[in-house]
Each structure stands twice: as structure tokens, then as C-alpha cells.
N, CA, C and O atoms as a MOPAC input file, in Angstrom:
PM7 MOZYME 1SCF
protein

 N    -21.01900 1    45.28200 1   -18.02600 1
 C    -19.99500 1    44.40800 1   -17.48200 1
 C    -20.02200 1    43.05300 1   -18.18600 1
 O    -18.96600 1    42.51700 1   -18.52400 1
 N    -21.18800 1    42.50200 1   -18.40900 1
 C    -21.31100 1    41.19000 1   -19.03900 1
 C    -20.86400 1    41.22600 1   -20.49500 1
 O    -20.23600 1    40.28000 1   -20.97100 1
 N    -21.18100 1    42.30800 1   -21.21100 1
 C    -20.78400 1    42.41000 1   -22.61600 1
 C    -19.26600 1    42.48500 1   -22.73600 1
 O    -18.70400 1    41.92900 1   -23.67900 1
 N    -18.60600 1    43.14100 1   -21.83100 1
 C    -17.15100 1    43.22200 1   -21.86200 1
 C    -16.50000 1    41.86700 1   -21.67600 1
 O    -15.50100 1    41.55100 1   -22.32300 1
 N    -17.08200 1    41.05800 1   -20.77600 1
 C    -16.56200 1    39.72000 1   -20.53200 1
 C    -16.73100 1    38.84700 1   -21.77100 1
 O    -15.80300 1    38.13100 1   -22.14600 1
 N    -17.88400 1    38.89200 1   -22.40400 1
 C    -18.13900 1    38.09300 1   -23.61200 1
 C    -17.21900 1    38.54600 1   -24.74200 1
 O    -16.70200 1    37.71600 1   -25.48900 1
 N    -17.01300 1    39.84200 1   -24.87100 1
 C    -16.11700 1    40.35100 1   -25.91600 1
 C    -14.68600 1    39.88300 1   -25.67400 1
 O    -13.98100 1    39.52500 1   -26.61800 1
 N    -14.25400 1    39.88400 1   -24.40800 1
 C    -12.91000 1    39.40500 1   -24.09700 1
 C    -12.78000 1    37.92300 1   -24.38800 1
 O    -11.73500 1    37.47900 1   -24.86400 1
 N    -13.82500 1    37.14500 1   -24.11100 1
 C    -13.79400 1    35.70700 1   -24.40100 1
 C    -13.69900 1    35.45200 1   -25.89700 1
 O    -12.96300 1    34.56400 1   -26.32800 1
 N    -14.43300 1    36.21800 1   -26.69200 1
 C    -14.36400 1    36.05900 1   -28.14400 1
 C    -12.97100 1    36.41900 1   -28.65300 1
 O    -12.42500 1    35.72600 1   -29.51100 1
 N    -12.39700 1    37.49800 1   -28.12800 1
 C    -11.05500 1    37.89900 1   -28.53100 1
 C    -10.03200 1    36.84500 1   -28.13200 1
 O     -9.12200 1    36.53300 1   -28.90000 1
 N    -10.18100 1    36.30100 1   -26.93700 1
 C     -9.28700 1    35.25100 1   -26.46700 1
 C     -9.39500 1    34.01600 1   -27.34700 1
 O     -8.38000 1    33.41100 1   -27.69100 1
 N    -10.60700 1    33.63800 1   -27.71200 1
 C    -10.80300 1    32.47200 1   -28.57400 1
 C    -10.19800 1    32.69600 1   -29.95200 1
 O     -9.59100 1    31.78600 1   -30.51700 1
 N    -10.35700 1    33.89900 1   -30.49700 1
 C     -9.76900 1    34.20200 1   -31.80400 1
 C     -8.24800 1    34.16800 1   -31.73500 1
 O     -7.60000 1    33.62900 1   -32.63200 1
 N     -7.68200 1    34.72600 1   -30.69700 1
 C     -6.22700 1    34.74100 1   -30.55900 1
 C     -5.68600 1    33.32300 1   -30.38400 1
 O     -4.66400 1    32.96700 1   -30.97100 1
 N     -6.37400 1    32.51700 1   -29.57800 1
 C     -5.95000 1    31.13600 1   -29.37600 1
 C     -6.02400 1    30.35200 1   -30.67300 1
 O     -5.12700 1    29.56500 1   -30.97800 1
 N     -7.08000 1    30.55900 1   -31.43500 1
 C     -7.22200 1    29.88200 1   -32.72000 1
 C     -6.09500 1    30.27800 1   -33.66300 1
 O     -5.52700 1    29.41600 1   -34.33200 1
 N     -5.76300 1    31.55300 1   -33.72900 1
 C     -4.66800 1    32.00900 1   -34.59000 1
 C     -3.34300 1    31.37500 1   -34.17700 1
 O     -2.55900 1    30.96000 1   -35.03100 1
 N     -3.09300 1    31.30000 1   -32.88400 1
 C     -1.84300 1    30.69800 1   -32.41600 1
 C     -1.77000 1    29.21200 1   -32.73800 1
 O     -0.73100 1    28.71700 1   -33.17500 1
 N     -2.86600 1    28.50600 1   -32.52400 1
 C     -2.84700 1    27.05900 1   -32.71700 1
 C     -2.89100 1    26.64600 1   -34.18200 1
 O     -2.55800 1    25.50600 1   -34.50500 1
 N     -3.29300 1    27.54400 1   -35.07400 1
 C     -3.30600 1    27.21200 1   -36.49500 1
 C     -1.92300 1    27.31500 1   -37.13100 1
 O     -1.67600 1    26.69300 1   -38.16400 1
 N     -1.02900 1    28.07900 1   -36.53900 1
 C      0.33000 1    28.21900 1   -37.06900 1
 C      1.17800 1    27.04800 1   -36.56400 1
 O      1.37400 1    26.91700 1   -35.35600 1
 N      1.69000 1    26.18600 1   -37.46700 1
 C      2.43600 1    25.00600 1   -37.01700 1
 C      3.69500 1    25.33300 1   -36.21100 1
 O      4.00200 1    24.62700 1   -35.25100 1
 N      4.42500 1    26.37800 1   -36.57700 1
 C      5.64400 1    26.71200 1   -35.84600 1
 C      5.34000 1    27.20200 1   -34.43400 1
 O      6.02500 1    26.83200 1   -33.48000 1
 N      4.32700 1    28.02300 1   -34.31000 1
 C      3.96500 1    28.52000 1   -32.97900 1
 C      3.38600 1    27.39100 1   -32.13100 1
 O      3.66700 1    27.30300 1   -30.93600 1
 N      2.57300 1    26.52400 1   -32.75000 1
 C      2.01800 1    25.38600 1   -32.02200 1
 C      3.14200 1    24.48400 1   -31.50000 1
 O      3.09200 1    24.02700 1   -30.35900 1
 N      4.15400 1    24.23000 1   -32.33600 1
 C      5.29500 1    23.41200 1   -31.93500 1
 C      6.05400 1    24.08200 1   -30.78600 1
 O      6.43900 1    23.42300 1   -29.82000 1
 N      6.26300 1    25.39000 1   -30.89800 1
 C      6.96700 1    26.11300 1   -29.83900 1
 C      6.18400 1    26.08000 1   -28.52800 1
 O      6.77100 1    25.93400 1   -27.45600 1
 N      4.87500 1    26.21300 1   -28.61200 1
 C      4.05100 1    26.15500 1   -27.40300 1
 C      4.11200 1    24.78000 1   -26.74800 1
 O      4.17300 1    24.67800 1   -25.52300 1
 N      4.09600 1    23.72500 1   -27.55500 1
 C      4.18700 1    22.37100 1   -27.00000 1
 C      5.55100 1    22.12400 1   -26.36000 1
 O      5.63700 1    21.49100 1   -25.30800 1
 N      6.61100 1    22.61800 1   -26.98500 1
 C      7.94000 1    22.45700 1   -26.39000 1
 C      8.05600 1    23.27000 1   -25.10700 1
 O      8.72800 1    22.84200 1   -24.16800 1
 N      7.41900 1    24.42300 1   -25.05000 1
 C      7.41100 1    25.21500 1   -23.82300 1
 C      6.64900 1    24.48100 1   -22.71600 1
 O      7.03000 1    24.54600 1   -21.54700 1
 N      5.57600 1    23.78500 1   -23.08700 1
 C      4.84100 1    22.98300 1   -22.11600 1
 C      5.71700 1    21.87000 1   -21.55100 1
 O      5.70800 1    21.61700 1   -20.34700 1
 N      6.47400 1    21.20500 1   -22.42500 1
 C      7.38900 1    20.15000 1   -21.96800 1
 C      8.43300 1    20.73300 1   -21.01900 1
 O      8.72700 1    20.14500 1   -19.97800 1
 N      8.98900 1    21.88500 1   -21.37500 1
 C      9.99500 1    22.51600 1   -20.51600 1
 C      9.40000 1    22.93300 1   -19.17100 1
 O     10.05800 1    22.80400 1   -18.13900 1
 N      8.17900 1    23.42600 1   -19.17200 1
 C      7.53400 1    23.83100 1   -17.92100 1
 C      7.27000 1    22.62700 1   -17.02300 1
 O      7.47200 1    22.69700 1   -15.81000 1
 N      6.82000 1    21.52800 1   -17.61400 1
 C      6.57200 1    20.31200 1   -16.82200 1
 C      7.88000 1    19.78500 1   -16.24700 1
 O      7.93600 1    19.39100 1   -15.08200 1
 N      8.93000 1    19.77700 1   -17.06100 1
 C     10.22700 1    19.30400 1   -16.57600 1
 C     10.75700 1    20.20400 1   -15.46300 1
 O     11.27700 1    19.71200 1   -14.46200 1
 N     10.62800 1    21.50600 1   -15.63200 1
 C     11.08700 1    22.42100 1   -14.58900 1
 C     10.33400 1    22.24700 1   -13.28800 1
 O     10.92900 1    22.27200 1   -12.21100 1
 N      9.03400 1    22.07100 1   -13.38300 1
 C      8.23700 1    21.85200 1   -12.17200 1
 C      8.61400 1    20.53700 1   -11.50100 1
 O      8.71200 1    20.46200 1   -10.27700 1
 N      8.82500 1    19.50300 1   -12.30900 1
 C      9.21100 1    18.20700 1   -11.74200 1
 C     10.58000 1    18.28500 1   -11.07300 1
 O     10.79400 1    17.68800 1   -10.01800 1
 N     11.50000 1    19.01600 1   -11.68300 1
 C     12.82800 1    19.17100 1   -11.07800 1
 C     12.72200 1    19.88900 1    -9.73600 1
 O     13.34400 1    19.47600 1    -8.75800 1
 N     11.93500 1    20.96200 1    -9.69000 1
 C     11.80100 1    21.70400 1    -8.43600 1
 C     11.19800 1    20.85400 1    -7.33500 1
 O     11.70400 1    20.83700 1    -6.21300 1
 N     10.12800 1    20.15400 1    -7.64600 1
 C      9.42900 1    19.36600 1    -6.62300 1
 C     10.25100 1    18.16600 1    -6.18600 1
 O     10.40200 1    17.92000 1    -4.98900 1
 N     10.78300 1    17.41700 1    -7.14500 1
 C     11.51400 1    16.19800 1    -6.80400 1
 C     12.86100 1    16.48200 1    -6.15900 1
 O     13.32600 1    15.69300 1    -5.33700 1
 N     13.49300 1    17.58300 1    -6.51300 1
 C     14.79900 1    17.89000 1    -5.93600 1
 C     14.69500 1    18.21000 1    -4.45400 1
 O     15.56300 1    17.82100 1    -3.67300 1
 N     13.65200 1    18.90800 1    -4.06400 1
 C     13.47700 1    19.22300 1    -2.64400 1
 C     13.37800 1    17.93700 1    -1.83000 1
 O     14.08900 1    17.77900 1    -0.83700 1
 N     12.51700 1    17.03000 1    -2.23300 1
 C     12.34800 1    15.79300 1    -1.46400 1
 C     13.59200 1    14.91800 1    -1.53700 1
 O     13.94400 1    14.27100 1    -0.55100 1
 N     14.25900 1    14.88500 1    -2.67300 1
 C     15.44500 1    14.03900 1    -2.80000 1
 C     16.59200 1    14.56100 1    -1.93600 1
 O     17.23900 1    13.79200 1    -1.22500 1
 N     16.84100 1    15.86300 1    -1.99900 1
 C     17.96600 1    16.43100 1    -1.24400 1
 C     17.69300 1    16.39400 1     0.25600 1
 O     18.58700 1    16.06200 1     1.03500 1
 N     16.48500 1    16.72500 1     0.66800 1
 C     16.20800 1    16.80700 1     2.09600 1
 C     15.84100 1    15.46500 1     2.72000 1
 O     16.23600 1    15.19300 1     3.85400 1
 N     15.09200 1    14.61400 1     2.00400 1
 C     14.65600 1    13.34900 1     2.60300 1
 C     15.64100 1    12.21200 1     2.34500 1
 O     16.04100 1    11.51500 1     3.27700 1
 N     16.02900 1    12.02400 1     1.10000 1
 C     16.88800 1    10.89500 1     0.76300 1
 C     18.33600 1    11.14300 1     1.17600 1
 O     18.95200 1    10.29900 1     1.82600 1
 N     18.87400 1    12.29200 1     0.80100 1
 C     20.27200 1    12.59400 1     1.11200 1
 C     20.47200 1    13.17100 1     2.51000 1
 O     21.60000 1    13.24300 1     2.99700 1
 N     19.37900 1    13.58200 1     3.16000 1
 C     19.41800 1    14.15100 1     4.51000 1
 C     20.27000 1    15.42000 1     4.57900 1
 O     20.99900 1    15.62900 1     5.54800 1
 N     20.17500 1    16.26600 1     3.54700 1
 C     20.88300 1    17.54200 1     3.52100 1
 C     19.92000 1    18.65000 1     3.89400 1
 O     18.70700 1    18.44800 1     3.95100 1
 N     20.47100 1    19.81400 1     4.14500 1
 C     19.66000 1    20.95800 1     4.55000 1
 C     19.38400 1    21.91800 1     3.41100 1
 O     19.53900 1    21.59500 1     2.23400 1
 N     18.96700 1    23.11700 1     3.80800 1
 C     18.58300 1    24.13200 1     2.83300 1
 C     19.78100 1    24.67900 1     2.07100 1
 O     19.65300 1    25.02300 1     0.89600 1
 N     20.92600 1    24.76600 1     2.70400 1
 C     22.11600 1    25.27000 1     2.03700 1
 C     22.54200 1    24.33300 1     0.90400 1
 O     22.88600 1    24.78700 1    -0.18700 1
 N     22.51500 1    23.04300 1     1.16500 1
 C     22.87300 1    22.07400 1     0.12200 1
 C     21.83300 1    22.05500 1    -1.00000 1
 O     22.16900 1    21.86000 1    -2.16800 1
 N     20.57400 1    22.25900 1    -0.63100 1
 C     19.53600 1    22.34600 1    -1.66400 1
 C     19.79400 1    23.54300 1    -2.57500 1
 O     19.63000 1    23.44500 1    -3.79100 1
 N     20.19400 1    24.65900 1    -1.99900 1
 C     20.53900 1    25.83100 1    -2.79400 1
 C     21.70700 1    25.55800 1    -3.72400 1
 O     21.71500 1    26.02200 1    -4.86500 1
 N     22.69200 1    24.81100 1    -3.24900 1
 C     23.84500 1    24.47600 1    -4.08900 1
 C     23.42700 1    23.57300 1    -5.25100 1
 O     23.90500 1    23.74000 1    -6.37300 1
 N     22.55100 1    22.63600 1    -4.98600 1
 C     22.07200 1    21.74100 1    -6.05400 1
 C     21.28500 1    22.53500 1    -7.09100 1
 O     21.46900 1    22.32800 1    -8.29100 1
 N     20.41900 1    23.43200 1    -6.65400 1
 C     19.64100 1    24.23400 1    -7.60600 1
 C     20.53800 1    25.18800 1    -8.38400 1
 O     20.28700 1    25.45000 1    -9.56000 1
 N     21.58500 1    25.71300 1    -7.74100 1
 C     22.53600 1    26.55300 1    -8.46300 1
 C     23.25800 1    25.73600 1    -9.53100 1
 O     23.50000 1    26.22500 1   -10.63500 1
 N     23.59900 1    24.49300 1    -9.20200 1
 C     24.24400 1    23.62400 1   -10.19000 1
 C     23.30300 1    23.34600 1   -11.36300 1
 O     23.74200 1    23.33400 1   -12.51300 1
 N     22.02600 1    23.12300 1   -11.08700 1
 C     21.04900 1    22.94000 1   -12.17000 1
 C     20.98800 1    24.18400 1   -13.05800 1
 O     20.99300 1    24.07700 1   -14.28500 1
 N     20.93000 1    25.35600 1   -12.43800 1
 C     20.82900 1    26.58800 1   -13.20900 1
 C     22.06700 1    26.86000 1   -14.04400 1
 O     21.96300 1    27.24400 1   -15.20900 1
 N     23.24000 1    26.66200 1   -13.45200 1
 C     24.49200 1    26.89700 1   -14.18100 1
 C     24.63400 1    25.90400 1   -15.32600 1
 O     25.04300 1    26.27600 1   -16.42600 1
 N     24.29700 1    24.64100 1   -15.07300 1
 C     24.42000 1    23.64900 1   -16.14000 1
 C     23.41300 1    23.91100 1   -17.26300 1
 O     23.73400 1    23.70000 1   -18.43200 1
 N     22.22500 1    24.35800 1   -16.93600 1
 C     21.24800 1    24.68600 1   -17.98200 1
 C     21.71900 1    25.87200 1   -18.81400 1
 O     21.55100 1    25.88900 1   -20.03300 1
 N     22.31100 1    26.86900 1   -18.14800 1
 C     22.82800 1    28.02100 1   -18.87500 1
 C     23.97600 1    27.62300 1   -19.78900 1
 O     24.01500 1    28.04000 1   -20.94600 1
 N     24.90900 1    26.82300 1   -19.28800 1
 C     26.03900 1    26.38900 1   -20.11500 1
 C     25.59300 1    25.51400 1   -21.27000 1
 O     26.13000 1    25.60900 1   -22.37400 1
 N     24.60500 1    24.65600 1   -21.01600 1
 C     24.09800 1    23.80400 1   -22.09400 1
 C     23.42600 1    24.63400 1   -23.18400 1
 O     23.62200 1    24.37100 1   -24.37100 1
 N     22.64100 1    25.63000 1   -22.79500 1
 C     21.97100 1    26.44900 1   -23.80900 1
 C     22.97000 1    27.28600 1   -24.59700 1
 O     22.83400 1    27.44000 1   -25.81100 1
 N     23.96800 1    27.82300 1   -23.91400 1
 C     24.99900 1    28.58500 1   -24.62600 1
 C     25.82600 1    27.67800 1   -25.53400 1
 O     26.13700 1    28.03900 1   -26.67000 1
 N     26.17300 1    26.51500 1   -25.03100 1
 C     26.97400 1    25.58800 1   -25.83000 1
 C     26.23100 1    25.06700 1   -27.03500 1
 O     26.78400 1    25.01800 1   -28.13400 1
 N     24.98300 1    24.67600 1   -26.84500 1
 C     24.20400 1    24.16900 1   -27.97200 1
 C     23.87000 1    25.26900 1   -28.96200 1
 O     23.76000 1    25.01300 1   -30.16100 1
 N     23.70800 1    26.49000 1   -28.47300 1
 C     23.42100 1    27.60000 1   -29.37100 1
 C     24.58300 1    27.91800 1   -30.29000 1
 O     24.38200 1    28.27600 1   -31.45100 1
 N     25.79900 1    27.78900 1   -29.77700 1
 C     26.96100 1    28.08700 1   -30.61300 1
 C     27.47000 1    26.85100 1   -31.34700 1
 O     28.16700 1    26.97100 1   -32.35400 1
 N     27.12900 1    25.67700 1   -30.85400 1
 C     27.63100 1    24.43800 1   -31.44300 1
 C     26.76000 1    23.92600 1   -32.57900 1
 O     27.22900 1    23.17500 1   -33.43400 1
 N     25.50700 1    24.32400 1   -32.59400 1
 C     24.55300 1    23.66100 1   -33.47200 1
 C     24.21500 1    24.36500 1   -34.78700 1
 O     23.11400 1    24.13500 1   -35.28800 1
 N     25.06600 1    25.20300 1   -35.39100 1
 C     24.67500 1    25.75000 1   -36.69200 1
 C     24.53700 1    24.67300 1   -37.76000 1
 O     23.75100 1    24.81900 1   -38.69600 1
 N     25.28900 1    23.60500 1   -37.62300 1
 C     25.20000 1    22.54200 1   -38.62000 1
 C     24.22900 1    21.42500 1   -38.20500 1
 O     24.01900 1    20.47300 1   -38.95500 1
 N     23.64600 1    21.54700 1   -37.02200 1
 C     22.70500 1    20.53100 1   -36.55000 1
 C     21.27300 1    20.97200 1   -36.82900 1
 O     20.98000 1    22.16600 1   -36.89300 1
 N     20.39500 1    20.00200 1   -36.99200 1
 C     18.98200 1    20.27100 1   -37.19300 1
 C     18.35800 1    20.61000 1   -35.83400 1
 O     18.27100 1    19.75100 1   -34.95700 1
 N     17.93200 1    21.84600 1   -35.66500 1
 C     17.41300 1    22.29900 1   -34.37000 1
 C     16.11400 1    21.60200 1   -33.99000 1
 O     15.86300 1    21.35900 1   -32.81000 1
 N     15.28700 1    21.27900 1   -34.98000 1
 C     14.03900 1    20.58200 1   -34.68300 1
 C     14.32300 1    19.18700 1   -34.14200 1
 O     13.68700 1    18.75200 1   -33.18200 1
 N     15.27200 1    18.48300 1   -34.75100 1
 C     15.60700 1    17.14400 1   -34.27300 1
 C     16.23600 1    17.21600 1   -32.88100 1
 O     15.97700 1    16.35700 1   -32.03900 1
 N     17.05000 1    18.22500 1   -32.64100 1
 C     17.65700 1    18.39500 1   -31.32800 1
 C     16.59600 1    18.67900 1   -30.26200 1
 O     16.68800 1    18.17500 1   -29.14300 1
 N     15.60500 1    19.47400 1   -30.60600 1
 C     14.51800 1    19.78100 1   -29.67100 1
 C     13.68600 1    18.53500 1   -29.39800 1
 O     13.30300 1    18.27900 1   -28.25600 1
 N     13.40900 1    17.77000 1   -30.42600 1
 C     12.64800 1    16.52100 1   -30.22900 1
 C     13.41600 1    15.54500 1   -29.35700 1
 O     12.83900 1    14.90200 1   -28.48000 1
 N     14.71500 1    15.43100 1   -29.59500 1
 C     15.53200 1    14.54600 1   -28.77600 1
 C     15.49400 1    14.98300 1   -27.31000 1
 O     15.37700 1    14.14800 1   -26.41300 1
 N     15.59300 1    16.28600 1   -27.07300 1
 C     15.51300 1    16.78700 1   -25.70500 1
 C     14.16500 1    16.50300 1   -25.05300 1
 O     14.10500 1    16.13100 1   -23.88100 1
 N     13.08500 1    16.67900 1   -25.80900 1
 C     11.74800 1    16.39700 1   -25.27400 1
 C     11.59200 1    14.91700 1   -24.94400 1
 O     11.00100 1    14.56500 1   -23.92200 1
 N     12.11700 1    14.05500 1   -25.80200 1
 C     12.03600 1    12.60800 1   -25.55000 1
 C     12.85200 1    12.24000 1   -24.31500 1
 O     12.39300 1    11.46200 1   -23.47800 1
 N     14.06000 1    12.79400 1   -24.19400 1
 C     14.89300 1    12.48200 1   -23.03400 1
 C     14.26800 1    12.98200 1   -21.73700 1
 O     14.32200 1    12.29100 1   -20.71900 1
 N     13.67600 1    14.17500 1   -21.76000 1
 C     13.00600 1    14.68800 1   -20.56200 1
 C     11.82500 1    13.80200 1   -20.18700 1
 O     11.62200 1    13.49100 1   -19.01300 1
 N     11.04500 1    13.39400 1   -21.19300 1
 C      9.88900 1    12.53500 1   -20.92600 1
 C     10.31600 1    11.20200 1   -20.33900 1
 O      9.71200 1    10.73100 1   -19.37500 1
 N     11.34800 1    10.58500 1   -20.90400 1
 C     11.83900 1     9.30500 1   -20.37600 1
 C     12.37900 1     9.46400 1   -18.95800 1
 O     12.14800 1     8.60600 1   -18.10600 1
 N     13.09100 1    10.55000 1   -18.70500 1
 C     13.63200 1    10.76300 1   -17.36600 1
 C     12.52100 1    10.96200 1   -16.33900 1
 O     12.59100 1    10.42300 1   -15.23400 1
 N     11.49700 1    11.73500 1   -16.70100 1
 C     10.41000 1    11.98700 1   -15.75500 1
 C      9.55900 1    10.75000 1   -15.52300 1
 O      9.15400 1    10.48800 1   -14.39000 1
 N      9.28000 1     9.98500 1   -16.57000 1
 C      8.44900 1     8.79000 1   -16.38400 1
 C      9.20700 1     7.71700 1   -15.61800 1
 O      8.60000 1     6.98900 1   -14.83400 1
 N     10.50900 1     7.59800 1   -15.81900 1
 C     11.25600 1     6.59300 1   -15.06700 1
 C     11.37500 1     7.01300 1   -13.60400 1
 O     11.36000 1     6.15700 1   -12.71800 1
 N     11.49300 1     8.31200 1   -13.33400 1
 C     11.57200 1     8.80200 1   -11.96000 1
 C     10.23200 1     8.64400 1   -11.24600 1
 O     10.19400 1     8.45100 1   -10.03100 1
 N      9.15100 1     8.72600 1   -11.98600 1
 C      7.82800 1     8.60600 1   -11.37800 1
 C      7.43200 1     7.15000 1   -11.14000 1
 O      6.35600 1     6.88500 1   -10.60300 1
 N      8.27500 1     6.21800 1   -11.52600 1
 C      7.97000 1     4.81700 1   -11.29100 1
 C      7.38600 1     4.10700 1   -12.49300 1
 O      7.09100 1     2.91400 1   -12.42100 1
 N      7.21400 1     4.80900 1   -13.58600 1
 C      6.73600 1     4.17200 1   -14.79600 1
 C      7.90200 1     3.49100 1   -15.48100 1
 O      9.03800 1     3.95800 1   -15.39600 1
 N      7.63200 1     2.41000 1   -16.14800 1
 C      8.67200 1     1.75800 1   -16.92700 1
 C      8.31700 1     1.87500 1   -18.39500 1
 O      7.14900 1     1.80700 1   -18.77700 1
 N      9.33400 1     2.05000 1   -19.20300 1
 C      9.12300 1     2.15700 1   -20.63200 1
 C      9.27600 1     0.77200 1   -21.22500 1
 O     10.35300 1     0.18500 1   -21.12400 1
 N      8.22800 1     0.22400 1   -21.84500 1
 C      8.33400 1    -1.12700 1   -22.40400 1
 C      9.29000 1    -1.13200 1   -23.59000 1
 O      9.21800 1    -0.27900 1   -24.47400 1
 N     10.18500 1    -2.11500 1   -23.58600 1
 C     11.16000 1    -2.19700 1   -24.66500 1
 C     11.05400 1    -3.49000 1   -25.46000 1
 O     11.54100 1    -3.55800 1   -26.58900 1
 N     10.44000 1    -4.49800 1   -24.90600 1
 C     10.33800 1    -5.76200 1   -25.62900 1
 C      8.90600 1    -5.94100 1   -26.13900 1
 O      7.97100 1    -5.38600 1   -25.56200 1
 N      8.72700 1    -6.71300 1   -27.21900 1
 C      7.36000 1    -6.95500 1   -27.72200 1
 C      6.47000 1    -7.63600 1   -26.69500 1
 O      5.26400 1    -7.39200 1   -26.65400 1
 N      7.06600 1    -8.49600 1   -25.85900 1
 C      6.26500 1    -9.18100 1   -24.84000 1
 C      5.72300 1    -8.19200 1   -23.81700 1
 O      4.58800 1    -8.32000 1   -23.35700 1
 N      6.54400 1    -7.20300 1   -23.46300 1
 C      6.10100 1    -6.20200 1   -22.49600 1
 C      5.04300 1    -5.29000 1   -23.09600 1
 O      4.12300 1    -4.85700 1   -22.40300 1
 N      5.17400 1    -4.99800 1   -24.39200 1
 C      4.22300 1    -4.09200 1   -25.03200 1
 C      2.89600 1    -4.78300 1   -25.26600 1
 O      1.83800 1    -4.18900 1   -25.05400 1
 N      2.93900 1    -6.02700 1   -25.70000 1
 C      1.70100 1    -6.72600 1   -26.08500 1
 C      1.23300 1    -7.72200 1   -25.03500 1
 O      0.40700 1    -8.58400 1   -25.33900 1
 N      1.72900 1    -7.63000 1   -23.83000 1
 C      1.21600 1    -8.44000 1   -22.73200 1
 C      1.54100 1    -9.92100 1   -22.85500 1
 O      0.68400 1   -10.75500 1   -22.56600 1
 N      2.73100 1   -10.26700 1   -23.26800 1
 C      3.12600 1   -11.65600 1   -23.35500 1
 C      2.81200 1   -12.32600 1   -24.68000 1
 O      3.25900 1   -13.44700 1   -24.92300 1
 N      2.05900 1   -11.67000 1   -25.53500 1
 C      1.72000 1   -12.22400 1   -26.85300 1
 C      2.48700 1   -11.44100 1   -27.90700 1
 O      2.03500 1   -10.39100 1   -28.36400 1
 N      3.63200 1   -11.95000 1   -28.28300 1
 C      4.47400 1   -11.24100 1   -29.22600 1
 C      3.93400 1   -11.42900 1   -30.64100 1
 O      3.72100 1   -12.56500 1   -31.06700 1
 N      3.70700 1   -10.33900 1   -31.37900 1
 C      3.22700 1   -10.45700 1   -32.74600 1
 C      4.33600 1   -10.89500 1   -33.70600 1
 O      4.06500 1   -11.25400 1   -34.85200 1
 N      5.59100 1   -10.86300 1   -33.23000 1
 C      6.71600 1   -11.21700 1   -34.08900 1
 C      6.82200 1   -12.72100 1   -34.25400 1
 O      7.10700 1   -13.20200 1   -35.35100 1
 N      6.59700 1   -13.47800 1   -33.17700 1
 C      6.76200 1   -14.93800 1   -33.26300 1
 C      5.55300 1   -15.64200 1   -33.80900 1
 O      5.55600 1   -16.86700 1   -33.93500 1

């Protein structure tokens, strides 16, 4: 029993190493991680927003989630047919950046935009 577990761990480590050494697969895995985090945040935050803030019930929550699903489907179909002339890597990066900014702003984090905010009042420019 113990030898089987060790053999499976070695196989798992080899497979993980092979996946992480390929730049395209590594990039795809990281983008999938971003999508999973965004999806989880949407599910969790939407429940509290619809039921607590808007004071709606379960039926309205279902309608909001259906709207999210339909809009995601239309966006993926539209971007898939619209983007033959667009750089898909740049489009994916833009989406990851927008999701990150949306989630951090919703969580109460602020994105520093001025040198004073970034460097704590001591601007390196002046």
C-alpha cells in the first residue's frame, strides 16, 4: 500500500513538472486560475448583494445568475467570432487585468494611481 502511494506521488510530481515547464500550458493554467477565482467571487458576492443589499429573494437571485450566464455565453461567442484579427493573448491579459481590478475594488482595496499614493507621500518624480 505504501509503495503504491509513493509511486503515485512520483508520477504526480513528474506530470506537474511537465505541465509547468511548457509556457503555453502554464499560461493557460494561470488564466484558468484567474477565471476560477472570478467565478467563485461572483457566486459568493452575488448572493449577499442580491439578498442583503437589494432585499430580493431566491427567484431574483436566479434571474441575476441567469443573466450572468447568458452574458458570459454571448461574450465568448462574440469574441470568438470577432477576434480573428485581434491578438488573443493581449485580449486574455486585458480580461485578467479587468477581473483583478474589479475584484480588488469590490473587496475594498484601492488601486494606487498617483506617485504619492504609491510611494507614501514621497514622490520620486518631484
